[in-house]
N, C-alpha and C positions, 0 to 999 in steps of 0.2 A: 378762697384758697386756690392756688393754681393746680391744675390737674397733673397728676404724676404720669409722665409719658414714658417712664422706663419700661422696657419690655418685660413681660411676665412669662411664667411657665418655662418651657424648654428653651425658648429664645432667650429669656433672661439668664438662665443658667449657662448657656453657651457664651453669652457676652461676658458674664462674670468670670468664667474660666478661660476665656480667650480661645475657645474651640469653635471652629467654623465648620458647620455641617454642609454637605452638598445640597444643592437645590434641584428638585426633580425637573423643574422647568428647563434647566440647562442640559438635561440628559434624556429628553424625550426622543422616542424612536417609533418606527412603525409597529403597530400592534401585531402584524403578521410577518412571519419569515418562512421561507421555503426550506425545510430541512433536507430536501432532496436535491438542492442546487449543488453546483460544483465548487462552492466556496472552499478555500484552502486556508488553514492555519496550522501552526505547529502542534503535532500530536505525538506522544511517545509511542515507540514501537511496542513496548510492553510496560506493565505497571511498575516494574522495578526501575525503569529508566526515568521516572518522573520524581522530581525532588520536591516533596511536600513541605520541607522545612522552610522554603522561601515564603510560603503562605502563613506558616505558624511559627515564626522565629521565637517569640517569647515562650510559647508552649514547649517547644523543643528544648530551649535553654533551661526552663524550669525542670523538665524531665531529666536532662543531663545532670543538673545539680542534685536532684533527688537520688539518681543512681550513684553519683560520686559519693554522696554522704552515706548511702547504704553500704557501699563497698568499703569506705573508710571504717565504718563501725564494725563490719565483719572482720577487717584486718586487725583492729584493736582487740576484738574478742578472741581471735585466733592466737594473737601474740601473748595474751595473758596466761601464765601457767596456772594449772588447776591446783587448788590447795590440797596437798597430800594429807591424808588422815594420820595423825600422830598417836601412838599408843599412850594411854593415860597412866599406865602402871606397868611394872616389870612382868606381872602375870599375863597381861594382855599381849605384851611383846613376845613372851615365850610361846603363847598360844598361836600367835601369828606365824611362827616359824614351823609349827607342826604341820604335816601334810594333811590336807582336807580329805575327809571320807568321801568315797565315791557316792554321787547322788543318783537319783533315778534317771534324771535327764542325761547324765554322763553315760550311764549304762545303755540307755536307749540310743545314744549317739553311735554305737557300734553297729546298729542296724543298717545294712547297706541300702535299704529301700528309702529313697529321698521322700520328704514330706510333699504332699500334694500342694501344688502352687495355686494360691488364691487367684481367681480370675480377675479380681479387681486390683491386684498388686501392681506397682509401677513397672515391674519387669514384664508381667504378662501384657500390660497395655503397650509397652514399648515393642514387644514382639509382634503385636497385632497391627502396628502402624504400617501402612504401605509405604514403599519407598517413593513418596511423592513430594517433590520440593515445596509445593504450595502447602501441603498438609503440615510438613515439618515447620515451615515458616509461621503458619498459623499457631502451632503449638508453642513455638518460641515466644511469640508475642503474648499469648495467654499466660505462659509461665512468667514472663517479665512482669505482667500486671499483678500476678499473685505474689511476686517478691517485693511489691511496693513500688515498682516503677510504672510510669505512665504508658498507656497504650498509644502508640504513635502512628496508628493506622486510621485513615478516615473511615468512620462507621456510619455516618448519615449523609445522604445525598438528596438535595432538593432539585429535581430536574425542572427547568423552566422557572427559576427562582424569582423572576421579576425583580422588584426593588428590595428584596431580601427581608421582608417582614417576618416570615416564618423563622429564618435563621436567627434573627435578633431575639425572638421570643424563646426559641429552643435553647439558646446558649446558656442562660442561667439555670435552666432545668436539668441540663446534662453537661456540667462543666468539665467532666473528664472525657467527653467524647468529641472527636474531631468531626466537623461538618463542613460540607462544601455545597455551594449553590452553583448550578450549571445553567448557563444562559447563552443563547445563540446570538442575541443582539449585543453589539459591542458597546453602545452608549449605556445601556442598562447595566451591563456587567461592570463598566467603569464606575457607575454610580454606587453599586453595592460595595465595591472595593473601597471607594472614598468614604462611604458611610461607616463601614467597619473600622477604618483607620481613625475616623473622627471619634467614634465611640470608645476606642482603645485609649485615645489621648484624654478623653473626657473622664473616663473611669479606669484608671490604671489597674492592671491585674485582671480585668474582665474582658470578655469578648475575644480572647486570644484563641479560641477554639473554632472560629467560623471564618470562612473566606468565600470567594467566588472566582470562577474562571469561565472564560468564553470557550465554548466547544459545541459540537453537534452531538447531542446525546443519542440520537437515533443511529449514529454511525460508530461512535468512538467510546462507549462506556467500557467495553472490555480492555481498552488501551490504558485505562486509569485504575481499574479495580481488579484485584485477584479473585479467584473463585471463593465464594463464601465470605467475602470481606465485609460487606455491608450488613448492618443490623436494621436499618430503616431506609426506605426509598419512597420519596414523595413525588406525587404528580398533582399539583394543585391548580385547578382551573386551566387546563391545557387548551390550546387553540382548537376549537371545534371543527374547523375546516368544513363548513356546511355543505359545500358542493359535493355531490356524489363522486365526481372525478377526482376530488382532492381528499377523499377519505383515506387514501394510502399514505397521506402525510400525518395522520393522527399518531400520537405517541404511544398509544396502547394498541398493539397489533399482535396477532397470533405469533408471527415469527420473531417479534421483539421480546415477547414474554419468555422465550427460551434464554435470551441474554440476561433478563432481569433475574430469572431463577438461578442462573449461573453465578452472578455476583452477589446474590443474597445468601446469607447463612441460613441453615436450617433453623426454623423458628423466627427468622427475620420477618419484618412487616412491610407490606406495600400499601401505601395510602393513595387514594384517589378521591377527588371531589370536583364537582362542576355545578354550574347553575343552568346548564342546558340539559333538559331531560333526555333528549335523544342521544346525546353523547354519554350521559350517565348510564343509560341502558346498553349502549354499545360497549363501554368499558366493562360493565358487569358481565355481559354475555361472553366476552372474550376471556375474562379471568375465570368465570365459572367453568368454562369448557377446558381450561388447562389443567392437566393432572397434578401439577406441582404447586398449585395455589388453592388455599382453602379459605372461604369467606368467614369473617369473624362477626359474631352477632353484636348488635348495638349494646346489649347488656354487658358484654365483656369489655367493650370499648369505653364504658363509663369510667373505668379505673385506669385508662391510658391517658397520661397528660398530653402526649403528642396528638392523639386523635381529637381531644377536646379543643385543640388550637386550630383545627382545619377551617372552622367557620368564622374565625375572628382574627387570626394572626396576619395573614397576607393582605396586601393592599387591595387585591381583587376581591377578597372575602369581605373586607370592610365596605367596599363599594356596593356589593350585593346586599349587604345588611342595611345600608342606608336607603337603598331602593326597595327594601322589603321583599327581596327576591327569595326564591326557594332554591335550596341546594340539595345535591344528591351525592351522598358520601358512601363509599364502599372501601373497606379495608380487608386485606387478605394476608394470610400467614403462609410463608414458604414451608412446605412440608417435606419430609424425607423421601428420597427416591424409593426406599423400601416400602413406604406406605402406599405406593401406587398399585 
């Protein structure tokens, strides 16, 4: 019997569905890049200037459809007249015309002393909100999510995303969260974009919440994200920059942690992992010394799906596992300024 030479596994599915995935061999780039160089590319002056809908077109269209359907339903409910209660007998009709006796609540209503306002009431909360445009915008997005609309702000960022393995694994775990991979190497960024596009064609309706863009995260993160916008920030296997003279190029620095704390929401998570022990100790020491980050124990991380992916999701993590290397994971929570 002749041997069946048809492709198996993922390659077979791609051929059957006519979806062509990018090949890494065509997108190879240098492993190291200098984040302190004078390379220039378009960067928004402020987060509101960047149009994320270009990256998440299907997601935004679905959110618009959900909002339209919700508004239509509310319009129908508002236009329907309430059924008036009809008296069932002449006696009930006559009783309805008689003036009602004053009640205790009506008597108390003459008291000029207003009732104490509940501190948790919406009015009290509204009065306590500072006149901060970013705070108001944050509340508007949270209110939209509570009303059944989708959250259209990016919430997860993978800095130095490489070939996008973590994004692909996170997407089905958090389908309602928008995620972006930020990469400084142009060819690698193009690979991730092509990979996501192929996955969307291969599995319609999925992977619409992930994307990638080329930028220098050491310089331009505040240009893309508002204060407290991110819920999760990942730094997986960053460049160790072994030479002492190049330690200033490392992505975890004391002065950069202030920016990470700015764009992370209170309670947000910052994930780091590396296979270089010296770098792992460096990152841990910097984060331990910062007053706005608190280390999370390994026991607490056992229930975090994202933390469990750090050692297996990315291509670099898989390479370390194949070589039976050791990894050094440290995860921190952004704490409130008042707790300092």
